C-alpha positions, 0 to 999 in steps of 0.5 A: 742730801735730802731728796727734797734738796736734790729735787729743788737742785735738779737732776743735772746739779745732782749729777754734777755733784756726783762727779766730785763725790758720791751723793747720798739721797735721804728721805726722813733721815734714811738713805734711799739712793746713791748717785755716783760717777761711772768712773768711780763705780768702775774703779770700785769694781776693779778694786773689788775684783783685785781683792777677790783675786788676792783672797783666792791667791792667799787661800790657794797659797795657804792650802799649798803651804799646808795647815801647819803654816800660820799667818800673823795679822800683819803678814796676812794684811800685807799679802792682801794689801790691807791696813792691819791697823784698820782691821784691828780697829774693826775687830775691836769695834765688832767685839764691843757690840 
């Protein structure tokens, strides 16, 4: 949403919109701010912490199992709660850059 539109709507309307979905404010096509609900931010933080714990657990288990143990992408993604098809697609996209 352009800042000018948000300004016309008023802060209370922008906040009300943010309760339903993240509101991205732009100026001249560039993102300048994001308005989000506290509940959604808390959930995002919870998921990040959970993911960090899983990565640490995965690394620890890998170290304990020894370097000879190799993980295929599907097994690693399954262990970390990730979608291996999304990881594969991101890898393909990154390779093309």
